[in-house]
C-alpha positions in Angstrom: -2.0 -100.6 146.2 -1.6 -97.8 143.7 -2.5 -94.2 143.7 -2.6 -94.3 139.9 -5.9 -96.1 139.7 -8.8 -94.1 138.4 -9.0 -90.8 136.6 -7.6 -87.9 138.6 -10.4 -85.4 138.3 -9.5 -82.9 141.1 -6.8 -82.6 143.6 -8.8 -84.8 146.0 -10.9 -87.0 143.8 -10.4 -89.8 141.3 -13.1 -91.5 139.3 -13.6 -95.1 138.3 -16.6 -95.7 136.1 -18.4 -99.1 136.5 -19.0 -101.2 133.3 -22.8 -100.7 133.5 -23.7 -98.2 130.7 -27.3 -97.9 129.8 -30.3 -95.5 129.3 -30.5 -94.7 133.1 -26.8 -95.0 134.0 -25.5 -93.1 130.9 -21.7 -94.1 130.6 -21.9 -96.1 133.8 -22.0 -95.4 137.5 -19.1 -93.4 138.7 -17.4 -94.6 141.9 -15.3 -91.8 143.5 -12.0 -92.2 145.4 -11.4 -89.3 147.9 -8.0 -88.7 149.4 -5.4 -86.0 149.9 -2.3 -86.2 147.7 0.3 -88.6 149.1 -2.3 -90.4 151.2 -2.7 -94.2 151.0 -6.0 -93.9 152.8 -9.1 -93.3 150.6 -12.8 -92.9 151.0 -14.8 -94.6 148.4 -18.2 -93.1 147.4 -20.6 -95.5 145.7 -18.9 -98.9 145.1 -21.6 -99.4 142.4 -22.8 -102.7 140.9 -21.4 -106.1 142.0 -18.8 -106.3 139.3 -15.7 -108.2 140.5 -13.3 -106.3 138.2 -14.6 -102.9 139.2 -14.5 -103.7 142.9 -10.9 -105.1 142.6 -9.8 -101.9 140.9 -11.4 -99.8 143.7 -9.7 -101.9 146.4 -6.3 -101.6 144.6 -6.5 -97.8 144.5 -5.7 -97.3 148.1 -6.4 -98.4 151.6 -10.2 -97.9 151.9 -11.0 -96.5 155.3 -14.6 -95.6 154.7 -17.3 -96.2 152.1 -20.0 -93.6 151.6 -23.3 -94.1 149.7 -25.2 -91.3 147.9 -28.5 -93.0 147.7 -30.3 -96.4 147.7 -30.5 -97.3 144.0 -28.9 -100.6 143.1 -26.4 -99.3 140.6 -24.8 -97.5 143.6 -25.4 -100.0 146.4 -25.5 -103.5 144.9 -21.8 -104.0 145.8 -22.0 -102.8 149.4 -21.6 -106.2 151.0 -19.0 -107.5 148.6 -16.9 -104.4 149.0 -17.3 -104.4 152.7 -16.1 -108.0 152.8 -13.2 -107.1 150.5 -11.9 -104.1 152.4 -13.3 -104.3 155.9 -14.1 -100.6 155.7 -17.3 -99.3 157.4 -20.1 -98.2 155.2 -22.3 -95.2 155.8 -25.5 -94.1 154.1 -28.5 -92.0 155.0 -30.5 -95.2 155.4 -29.5 -97.6 158.1 -30.2 -100.6 155.9 -27.2 -99.8 153.8 -24.8 -99.1 156.7 -22.2 -101.7 157.7 -20.4 -101.4 161.1 -21.2 -97.6 161.2 -24.0 -95.2 161.9 -26.2 -93.5 159.3 -25.1 -90.2 157.8 -26.4 -87.0 159.4 -27.2 -83.9 157.5 -24.5 -81.1 158.0 -22.0 -83.4 159.7 -18.3 -83.1 158.7 -16.4 -86.3 158.2 -12.6 -86.2 158.4 -10.9 -89.1 156.6 -8.1 -89.7 154.2 -6.7 -86.3 154.8 -9.9 -84.6 153.7 -12.9 -82.8 155.1 -16.2 -84.1 153.7 -19.4 -82.2 154.5 -22.6 -84.2 154.3 -25.6 -82.5 152.7 -29.0 -84.2 152.6 -30.3 -83.4 149.1 -33.6 -85.4 148.6 -35.7 -85.3 145.5 -34.3 -88.0 143.2 -34.9 -90.3 146.2 -35.7 -89.4 149.8 -32.3 -90.6 151.0 -30.1 -88.8 148.5 -27.1 -87.0 149.9 -24.3 -85.0 148.4 -20.7 -84.7 149.7 -19.0 -81.3 149.7 -15.2 -81.1 149.6 -14.6 -77.5 150.6 -10.8 -77.9 150.3 -10.8 -79.4 146.8 -9.2 -77.8 143.7 -9.0 -78.5 140.0 -6.4 -81.2 139.3 -4.4 -78.9 137.1 -3.7 -76.7 140.1 -2.0 -79.6 141.9 -4.0 -78.5 145.0 -1.9 -75.3 145.4 -4.6 -72.8 144.5 -7.7 -74.0 146.4 -11.0 -73.1 144.7 -13.1 -71.2 147.2 -16.1 -73.6 147.0 -14.1 -76.8 146.3 -16.2 -79.6 144.7 -19.4 -81.5 145.4 -20.2 -85.1 144.8 -23.9 -84.9 143.8 -24.8 -88.6 143.2 -27.9 -88.6 140.9 -29.2 -85.2 142.2 -27.1 -83.4 139.5 -25.9 -85.5 136.6 -23.0 -84.9 134.3 -25.5 -84.3 131.5 -29.2 -84.3 131.2 -31.7 -84.2 134.0 -32.4 -86.8 136.7 -35.5 -88.9 137.2 -37.6 -88.2 140.3 -38.4 -91.6 141.7 -41.9 -90.8 142.7 -43.5 -91.3 145.3 -40.2 -91.7 147.3 -38.7 -88.8 145.4 -40.6 -85.6 145.2 -40.3 -82.4 143.2 -40.7 -80.1 146.2 -37.7 -81.8 147.8 -35.7 -81.7 144.6 -36.2 -77.9 144.0 -35.1 -77.2 147.6 -32.1 -79.5 147.1 -31.1 -77.6 143.9 -31.4 -74.3 145.8 -29.2 -75.7 148.6 -26.5 -76.9 146.3 -26.6 -73.6 144.4 -25.3 -71.9 147.5 -22.0 -73.6 147.0 -21.3 -71.2 144.1 -18.5 -72.2 141.7 -17.9 -75.6 143.2 -17.1 -78.3 140.7 -19.8 -80.9 140.2 -18.6 -84.5 140.5 -21.7 -86.6 139.5 -22.5 -90.2 139.7 -23.1 -90.4 136.0 -21.2 -88.8 133.0 -18.5 -86.1 133.3 -17.6 -83.3 135.7 -19.4 -80.0 135.3 -18.2 -76.6 136.4 -20.0 -74.1 138.6 -22.7 -75.9 140.6 -24.7 -72.7 141.1 -25.0 -72.2 137.3 -25.9 -75.8 136.7 -28.6 -75.8 139.5 -30.1 -72.6 138.1 -30.3 -74.2 134.7 -32.0 -77.3 136.2 -34.4 -75.2 138.2 -35.5 -73.4 135.0 -35.9 -76.7 133.2 -38.2 -78.0 136.0 -40.3 -74.8 135.8 -40.7 -75.4 132.1 -41.8 -79.0 132.7 -44.3 -77.8 135.2 -45.7 -75.4 132.7 -46.0 -78.3 130.2 -47.8 -80.4 132.7 -50.3 -77.6 133.5 -50.9 -77.2 129.7 -51.4 -80.9 129.3 -54.0 -80.8 132.1 -55.7 -77.9 130.4 -55.9 -79.6 127.1 -56.6 -83.2 128.2 -58.6 -82.4 131.3 -58.0 -82.9 135.0 -59.0 -86.5 134.7 -56.2 -87.3 132.2 -54.1 -90.4 133.0 -50.5 -90.3 133.9 -49.7 -92.2 130.7 -51.6 -89.7 128.5 -49.9 -86.7 130.1 -46.5 -88.3 129.8 -47.1 -89.1 126.1 -48.1 -85.5 125.3 -45.0 -84.0 127.0 -42.3 -86.6 126.1 -43.1 -87.0 122.4 -39.7 -88.1 121.2 -38.6 -90.2 124.2 -37.6 -93.8 123.5 -39.9 -96.4 124.9 -37.3 -97.8 127.3 -37.1 -94.3 129.0 -40.8 -93.8 129.4 -41.1 -95.4 132.8 -38.6 -92.8 134.2 -40.5 -90.0 132.4 -43.8 -91.2 133.9 -42.2 -91.3 137.4 -41.1 -87.6 137.0 -44.5 -86.6 135.7 -46.1 -88.3 138.7 -43.9 -86.2 140.9 -44.9 -83.0 139.1 -48.6 -83.9 139.4 -48.2 -84.5 143.1 -46.4 -81.2 143.4 -49.4 -79.5 141.7 -51.8 -81.2 144.1 -53.2 -84.0 141.7 
């Protein structure tokens, strides 16, 4: 086992990106390795797709004592059984169907493992089971853990991405839940954002405020589309009017998000 595996992103977190880049996964799905400096034990967040090389690298990065899941989508959960068999570590998720030898996650609980405190925050919206993991004792990697950032870091899964905006997987995901989740994460202030896709972002409060503003703009566009096209307009027609320059392969995700916005508006 080696502590050198993965990209050291903060004092407590290393990142290994799965080889599954694409329109929805961006550069690929980030698996996170959580552990205090000098610890052999690690907590793995989102083992990702069932890629043997990726799982072997995760297993070699330390002694996995726990696997955590941010949400149900396959690019995060496909490898659950393979990684469980490889490491023997229990798996915890918000949904019982993805747990192995352990209980489901509970909102606001604190997990102590691998020398770290991990606070569980239920942050639905992208999906109903989405959770984020707050590391209150984390610090930027350059500080070597000496100067602890007041708000630490937060692993946001797909709730907050490293770039762009997330898809709301309607009807399981909902805009009302998503807006409340952004407001909840914003309370963490200057915490670093450790997303499941793309790069780290600074200041979760500022990022969430930006995303909230973007969603309000989208809602205004949906209202305008309904005014122009009529209340009987189809989901496809509304999506086509709003997402003019979106490539065809991204349109299903755009339609899902528009569906969530229409439901939020009572349509």
